[in-house]
C-alpha positions as CSV (number, residue, x, y, z in Angstrom):
1,X,-21.1,11.1,-26.9
2,X,-23.6,13.9,-25.3
3,X,-21.9,17.0,-22.9
4,X,-24.2,16.2,-20.3
5,X,-23.3,12.8,-19.8
6,X,-20.6,14.2,-17.5
7,X,-22.9,16.3,-15.1
8,X,-21.8,14.8,-11.9
9,X,-24.2,16.2,-9.9
10,X,-25.4,13.6,-8.8
11,X,-23.3,10.4,-10.0
12,X,-20.1,11.4,-7.9
13,X,-21.8,12.1,-4.8
14,X,-23.7,8.5,-4.8
15,X,-21.2,6.6,-5.3
16,X,-19.0,8.7,-2.9
17,X,-21.3,8.4,0.0
18,X,-22.5,5.0,-0.9
19,X,-18.8,3.7,-0.8
20,X,-17.7,5.8,2.4
21,X,-21.0,4.8,4.7
22,X,-20.7,1.0,3.3
23,X,-16.8,1.0,4.4
24,X,-18.0,3.1,7.9
25,X,-20.5,-0.4,8.2
26,X,-17.9,-2.8,7.5
27,X,-15.6,-0.9,10.3
28,X,-18.2,-1.4,12.8
29,X,-18.4,-4.6,13.0
30,X,-14.9,-5.4,12.0
31,X,-12.2,-3.0,13.2
32,X,-11.0,-2.1,16.8
33,X,-7.8,-1.0,18.5
34,X,-4.9,-2.6,18.8
35,X,-4.4,-3.5,22.2
36,X,-0.7,-4.6,21.7
37,X,-2.1,-8.0,23.3
38,X,-1.1,-11.0,21.9
39,X,-4.3,-13.1,20.5
40,X,-5.0,-16.7,20.0
41,X,-3.8,-16.2,16.5
42,X,-0.2,-15.3,16.4
43,X,0.0,-14.9,12.8
44,X,1.4,-11.8,12.1
45,X,5.2,-12.1,13.6
46,X,5.6,-8.1,12.9
47,X,3.7,-7.6,15.8
48,X,7.4,-7.5,17.3
49,X,7.4,-3.6,16.8
50,X,4.1,-3.0,18.9
51,X,5.2,-5.1,22.0
52,X,7.9,-2.2,22.4
53,X,5.7,1.3,22.0
54,X,3.0,1.2,19.4
55,X,3.9,4.4,17.7
56,X,7.7,3.9,16.9
57,X,6.8,2.5,13.5
58,X,5.1,6.7,13.4
59,X,7.9,8.3,11.5
60,X,7.5,6.1,9.0
61,X,4.2,6.3,8.1
62,X,4.2,10.1,7.8
63,X,7.1,9.7,5.3
64,X,4.7,7.2,2.9
65,X,2.0,9.8,3.9
66,X,4.2,11.9,2.4
67,X,5.0,10.1,-1.3
68,X,1.4,9.5,-1.3
69,X,-0.1,12.7,-0.8
70,X,2.1,15.4,-2.1
71,X,5.3,13.0,-4.1
72,X,2.5,11.4,-5.9
73,X,0.1,14.0,-6.3
74,X,2.4,16.6,-7.6
75,X,4.3,14.5,-10.3
76,X,1.3,14.4,-11.9
77,X,0.8,18.1,-12.4
78,X,3.2,18.2,-15.2
79,X,-0.3,18.4,-17.5
80,X,-0.6,22.6,-18.4
81,X,-5.0,22.3,-17.8
82,X,-4.7,19.2,-15.7
83,X,-2.9,20.6,-12.4
84,X,-6.6,20.3,-10.0
85,X,-7.3,17.2,-10.9
86,X,-3.6,15.6,-10.4
87,X,-3.2,16.7,-6.7
88,X,-6.8,16.4,-6.1
89,X,-7.8,13.7,-7.9
90,X,-5.1,11.8,-5.9
91,X,-6.4,12.7,-2.3
92,X,-9.7,11.5,-3.3
93,X,-8.5,7.8,-4.2
94,X,-6.1,7.8,-1.7
95,X,-8.7,8.6,1.7
96,X,-10.7,6.2,0.2
97,X,-8.5,4.0,-1.2
98,X,-6.7,3.5,2.4
99,X,-9.6,2.6,3.7
100,X,-10.8,-0.4,2.3
101,X,-7.5,-1.1,1.5
102,X,-7.1,-1.2,5.3
103,X,-10.0,-4.0,5.4
104,X,-9.1,-6.0,2.3
105,X,-5.8,-5.9,3.6
106,X,-6.3,-7.9,6.9
107,X,-9.3,-9.9,6.1
108,X,-7.2,-12.5,5.8
109,X,-5.8,-12.2,9.2
110,X,-9.0,-11.8,11.6
111,X,-7.6,-12.5,15.5
112,X,-11.0,-12.8,17.0
113,X,-12.8,-11.4,14.4
114,X,-11.9,-8.3,14.1
115,X,-8.7,-6.0,12.6
116,X,-6.8,-4.8,15.2
117,X,-5.4,-1.5,13.6
118,X,-1.8,-0.2,14.3
119,X,0.6,1.9,12.3
120,X,2.1,-1.0,10.2
121,X,-1.9,-1.5,9.0
122,X,-2.2,1.6,8.4
123,X,1.2,1.7,6.5
124,X,0.6,-1.0,4.7
125,X,-2.7,0.4,3.6
126,X,-1.4,3.2,2.4
127,X,0.9,1.1,-0.1
128,X,-2.4,-0.5,-1.4
129,X,-3.6,3.3,-2.6
130,X,-0.1,3.4,-4.2
131,X,-1.1,0.9,-6.6
132,X,-4.2,2.6,-7.7
133,X,-2.1,6.2,-8.0
134,X,0.4,4.4,-10.2
135,X,-2.4,3.2,-12.4
136,X,-4.0,6.5,-12.2
137,X,-1.0,7.9,-14.1
138,X,-1.7,6.1,-16.8
139,X,-5.1,6.6,-17.6
140,X,-4.6,10.7,-16.3
141,X,-6.9,13.3,-18.1
142,X,-9.1,10.3,-19.9
143,X,-11.7,9.8,-16.8
144,X,-14.1,10.7,-14.3
145,X,-13.7,10.7,-10.7
146,X,-16.5,8.2,-10.7
147,X,-14.8,6.1,-12.7
148,X,-11.3,6.0,-10.7
149,X,-14.1,5.3,-7.4
150,X,-14.5,1.9,-9.3
151,X,-11.3,1.9,-10.4
152,X,-10.1,2.0,-6.8
153,X,-12.2,-0.3,-5.4
154,X,-11.8,-2.9,-8.0
155,X,-8.3,-2.7,-8.0
156,X,-7.5,-2.6,-4.1
157,X,-9.7,-5.5,-4.0
158,X,-7.9,-7.4,-6.5
159,X,-3.8,-6.2,-5.5
160,X,-4.8,-7.5,-1.6
161,X,-5.7,-10.9,-3.1
162,X,-2.9,-11.0,-5.3
163,X,-0.7,-9.7,-2.3
164,X,-2.0,-12.4,0.0
165,X,-1.1,-14.9,-2.4
166,X,2.8,-13.6,-2.8
167,X,3.3,-12.5,0.3
168,X,1.6,-15.0,2.4
169,X,0.9,-18.4,0.9
170,X,4.3,-18.3,-1.7
171,X,6.8,-16.4,0.9
172,X,7.8,-14.6,-1.7
173,X,10.3,-11.6,0.2
174,X,9.4,-8.5,-1.4
175,X,9.6,-5.7,1.2
176,X,9.7,-2.6,-1.2
177,X,6.9,-4.0,-3.5
178,X,8.7,-3.7,-6.5
179,X,6.3,-6.7,-7.7
180,X,3.2,-6.5,-5.6
181,X,3.0,-2.8,-5.8
182,X,5.2,-1.2,-8.9
183,X,4.9,-3.2,-11.4
184,X,1.5,-4.9,-10.4
185,X,0.3,-0.9,-10.9
186,X,1.8,-0.3,-13.4
187,X,0.3,-3.1,-15.2
188,X,-3.3,-3.2,-14.4
189,X,-3.0,0.9,-14.9
190,X,-1.7,-0.4,-19.3
191,X,-4.1,-2.7,-19.1
192,X,-7.2,-0.5,-18.3
193,X,-5.9,2.2,-20.3
194,X,-5.8,-0.4,-23.4
195,X,-9.7,-1.2,-22.6
196,X,-10.6,2.9,-22.4
197,X,-8.4,3.2,-25.6
198,X,-9.4,6.3,-27.3
199,X,-8.8,6.1,-31.6
200,X,-9.8,10.4,-31.3
201,X,-6.4,10.8,-29.2
202,X,-4.4,9.1,-31.8
203,X,-3.0,11.8,-33.3
204,X,-2.3,13.4,-29.9
205,X,-4.5,16.3,-28.0
206,X,-3.8,20.2,-27.8
207,X,-4.0,19.6,-23.7
208,X,-2.0,16.4,-23.4
209,X,1.2,18.4,-23.1
210,X,3.0,20.6,-20.2
211,X,4.2,24.7,-19.8
212,X,7.0,25.8,-17.5
213,X,4.9,26.2,-14.5
214,X,3.8,23.3,-14.3
215,X,6.8,20.9,-14.9
216,X,8.3,23.0,-11.9
217,X,5.0,22.0,-10.5
218,X,5.8,18.4,-10.9
219,X,8.9,18.4,-9.5
220,X,8.0,19.2,-6.3
221,X,6.7,15.2,-6.8
222,X,9.6,13.9,-7.9
223,X,11.9,15.5,-5.2
224,X,9.9,14.5,-2.4
225,X,9.4,10.8,-3.6
226,X,13.2,11.0,-4.1
227,X,13.6,12.2,-0.3
228,X,11.4,9.6,0.9
229,X,12.2,7.2,-0.6
230,X,14.3,4.6,1.9
231,X,11.7,4.8,4.1
232,X,8.7,3.0,2.2
233,X,11.3,0.3,0.7
234,X,12.1,0.3,4.3
235,X,9.0,1.0,6.6
236,X,8.0,-2.7,7.7
237,X,10.8,-4.6,7.2
238,X,12.1,-6.3,10.3
239,X,13.6,-3.8,13.0
240,X,16.9,-3.8,13.2
241,X,19.5,-4.4,10.2
242,X,17.3,-5.3,7.8
243,X,15.8,-1.7,8.0
244,X,18.6,0.0,7.9
245,X,20.0,-2.9,5.3
246,X,16.7,-1.1,2.8
247,X,17.2,2.4,3.9
248,X,21.0,1.9,3.0
249,X,20.7,1.0,0.2
250,X,17.1,2.4,-1.6
251,X,19.6,5.7,-0.6
252,X,22.5,4.4,-2.8
253,X,20.2,3.1,-5.6
254,X,18.4,6.4,-5.9
255,X,21.7,8.4,-6.2
256,X,23.0,6.2,-9.0
257,X,19.9,5.7,-10.5
258,X,20.0,9.9,-11.0
259,X,23.3,10.2,-12.4
260,X,22.1,7.3,-15.1
261,X,19.2,9.1,-15.4
262,X,20.7,12.1,-16.6
263,X,23.0,11.1,-18.2
264,X,20.9,9.1,-20.7
265,X,18.3,11.6,-20.9
266,X,21.9,13.9,-22.7
267,X,22.4,11.2,-24.2
268,X,19.2,10.6,-26.6
269,X,18.0,14.1,-26.8
270,X,18.1,16.6,-29.5
271,X,21.8,18.4,-29.0
272,X,23.0,16.7,-25.6
273,X,19.9,19.2,-23.8
274,X,18.0,17.0,-20.6
275,X,14.1,16.4,-21.0
276,X,12.2,17.5,-17.5
277,X,10.1,14.3,-18.4
278,X,13.1,12.0,-18.1
279,X,14.3,14.2,-14.7
280,X,10.7,14.3,-13.1
281,X,10.5,10.7,-13.3
282,X,13.3,7.8,-14.5
283,X,15.4,9.8,-11.2
284,X,13.1,7.8,-9.1
285,X,13.3,4.4,-10.8
286,X,16.0,3.2,-8.6
287,X,13.9,2.9,-5.4
288,X,11.2,1.0,-7.6
289,X,13.8,-1.2,-9.1
290,X,15.6,-1.8,-5.7
291,X,12.6,-2.3,-3.7
292,X,12.4,-6.1,-4.2
293,X,15.9,-6.4,-2.7
294,X,16.2,-3.7,-0.6
295,X,16.5,-6.3,3.0
296,X,19.1,-8.0,1.2
297,X,22.7,-7.9,1.9
298,X,23.3,-7.1,-2.0
299,X,26.4,-4.4,-0.7
300,X,25.9,-1.0,-1.5
301,X,27.5,-1.5,-4.5
302,X,24.4,-3.6,-5.6
303,X,22.2,-1.4,-4.9
304,X,23.8,0.9,-7.3
305,X,24.3,-1.6,-9.8
306,X,20.4,-2.1,-10.1
307,X,20.0,2.1,-9.7
308,X,22.0,2.9,-12.6
309,X,20.2,-0.1,-15.0
310,X,17.2,1.4,-13.9
311,X,18.0,4.8,-14.7
312,X,18.3,4.0,-18.0
313,X,15.9,1.0,-19.0
314,X,13.6,4.3,-17.9
315,X,14.9,6.8,-19.6
316,X,14.9,4.9,-22.6
317,X,11.8,3.8,-21.9
318,X,10.5,7.1,-21.6
319,X,11.9,8.5,-25.3
320,X,11.6,5.6,-27.7
321,X,8.7,2.7,-25.8
322,X,6.0,5.2,-25.2
323,X,5.2,6.2,-28.8
324,X,5.7,2.2,-29.3
325,X,3.3,1.1,-27.0
326,X,1.3,4.3,-28.4
327,X,1.2,3.6,-32.0
328,X,1.0,-0.2,-31.8
329,X,-0.5,-1.8,-28.7
330,X,-3.4,1.3,-27.9
331,X,-1.7,2.3,-25.0
332,X,-2.3,5.6,-24.3
333,X,0.2,6.1,-20.9
334,X,0.0,9.7,-20.2
335,X,2.2,9.9,-17.4
336,X,4.4,7.0,-18.7
337,X,3.8,4.3,-15.6
338,X,5.0,1.8,-17.7
339,X,8.6,3.7,-17.4
340,X,8.9,4.6,-14.1
341,X,7.2,1.6,-12.4
342,X,6.3,-1.3,-15.0
343,X,9.8,-2.6,-16.2
344,X,12.2,-1.3,-13.2
345,X,9.1,-3.1,-11.3
346,X,10.1,-6.2,-12.8
347,X,14.2,-5.2,-13.3
348,X,13.4,-5.5,-8.9
349,X,11.3,-8.4,-9.6
350,X,14.1,-10.4,-11.7
351,X,17.0,-8.8,-9.5
352,X,15.4,-10.2,-6.5
353,X,15.2,-13.5,-7.6
354,X,18.9,-13.0,-8.7
355,X,19.4,-11.3,-5.3
356,X,17.4,-14.8,-3.2
357,X,19.4,-17.8,-6.0
358,X,23.0,-15.7,-4.3
359,X,22.2,-16.8,-1.0
360,X,21.7,-12.8,0.1
361,X,18.6,-13.7,2.2
362,X,18.0,-16.8,4.4
363,X,14.7,-18.7,4.3
364,X,13.6,-17.5,1.1
365,X,13.3,-19.3,-2.6
366,X,14.5,-18.2,-5.8
367,X,11.3,-20.0,-7.9
368,X,9.0,-18.8,-6.0
369,X,10.5,-15.1,-6.0
370,X,9.6,-16.1,-10.3
371,X,6.1,-17.1,-8.9
372,X,5.6,-13.8,-7.4
373,X,6.4,-12.0,-10.1
374,X,4.3,-14.1,-13.2
375,X,1.6,-14.0,-9.8
376,X,1.3,-10.1,-9.5
377,X,1.4,-9.6,-13.6
378,X,-1.1,-11.6,-14.0
379,X,-3.6,-10.3,-11.2
380,X,-2.9,-7.2,-12.6
381,X,-3.2,-7.8,-16.3
382,X,-6.2,-9.9,-15.8
383,X,-8.0,-7.7,-13.4
384,X,-7.1,-4.1,-15.3
385,X,-8.7,-5.8,-18.5
386,X,-12.0,-6.3,-16.2
387,X,-11.9,-3.0,-14.4
388,X,-11.5,-1.7,-17.8
389,X,-14.6,-2.9,-19.8
390,X,-16.8,-2.3,-16.2
391,X,-15.4,1.8,-16.0
392,X,-16.0,1.6,-20.1
393,X,-19.5,1.6,-19.2
394,X,-21.4,4.9,-20.7
395,X,-22.9,6.2,-17.4
396,X,-19.5,6.8,-16.0
397,X,-19.6,10.0,-17.4
398,X,-16.2,9.9,-18.9
399,X,-15.6,12.8,-21.0
400,X,-15.9,13.4,-24.7
401,X,-12.0,13.2,-26.2
402,X,-12.2,17.0,-26.9
403,X,-12.5,17.8,-23.0
404,X,-10.0,15.4,-22.2
405,X,-6.7,16.6,-20.1
406,X,-8.8,19.4,-18.9
407,X,-9.8,20.6,-15.4
408,X,-13.2,22.7,-16.2
409,X,-15.1,19.7,-17.3
410,X,-15.2,18.1,-13.3
411,X,-14.2,21.4,-11.5
412,X,-14.7,25.2,-11.2
413,X,-11.6,26.9,-12.6
414,X,-10.6,30.4,-11.9
415,X,-10.5,32.4,-15.5
416,X,-6.9,32.6,-17.0
417,X,-5.4,35.8,-17.5
418,X,-4.3,34.7,-20.6
419,X,-8.2,34.5,-23.0
420,X,-6.3,34.5,-26.1
421,X,-5.5,31.1,-26.9
422,X,-8.4,30.0,-24.3
423,X,-11.5,31.6,-26.3
424,X,-11.5,28.6,-28.6
425,X,-11.5,26.1,-25.4
426,X,-13.8,28.7,-23.5
427,X,-16.3,28.5,-26.1
428,X,-16.6,25.1,-26.2
429,X,-17.2,24.9,-22.0
430,X,-19.8,27.4,-21.9
431,X,-22.0,25.6,-25.0
432,X,-20.9,22.3,-22.8
433,X,-22.2,24.2,-19.2
434,X,-25.5,25.2,-21.5
435,X,-26.1,21.6,-22.5
436,X,-25.6,20.4,-18.9
């Protein structure tokens, strides 16, 4: 692939501004402030909250916002030469995604032909971007900003269709979105990664790894996500007991998960040492796995059991499953999203089926819960495969193999102090710049 194909000078501004202008036009036509008055279409029971005070959910919104922009952003900064892209592109994708998500999630229930924006809808729009940021982790380091904007557009569209089917039509309970966000985002991303498979990276890449300070940065993301996850799982729960239950269940699931992740990491590693990759990721799996039944009365001990299992499954996945996926299935999952979001998301879906079968939530059906999990996985795999094929088109400026996992192909990067090991790589870039 010729090096000049990665020049973003016109491609990226044209795609980004076209998407933004299109979005503004749609907002001009459809989006208004929520005045709190009930409309003729009384679809949304959730608006109980907005009658008391329109900003009562704002603290929850802020917590979710912190998770999306700091939590996900910094979690992916573990790569030694890709930190700008991890945090920077995370911000770009989430900023576009939340605008697009708000439109598509609410196109199903317009009120008098309009979408009335309130804090609840903004929280849900943030949630829709989480799917993209999860998938971003699977293709991290191997895609251009233009490709990622295309992925955001298509993934949130697919997500909104699946979410509508699962939540509105099948009446599935998935309050913390183990199935509709975590499992969906993971398997969508894995399907995209499979389509974008690079044989040249089969034996790894010198920049596909961490250094001491990059792993420390990634821990910032971990700690923010770990602290705020109770808000993520309870933000859209019905106010009162269901919301409180969701907060408590997530709190205990995360705590138990942390212990089991640390223990399992020590168990599977050489000489019983802890592995930073496991600690950055597997400690969060309890938040993912308890999502579906967060608002169900499974008891604090039930939440702890789910967290304990999630921590074990996730750590074992990082240690043994990721290499197998890469070697045998051609799925090069940079961040291991299969271990943090995929398997724990499925565990969450299964836990939800069991909890509903045991009568832990009124008015839900275990068969529908199972259908919701199946729908999420089906839409993710098919949607991800189609999206991956579109992203594979040669004119989106994807990086050549040798420039993967490296900021300097899309960012102005300050010169490294330590030039010794870099001189080779820099020689490469100056050549590319010259050709460009």
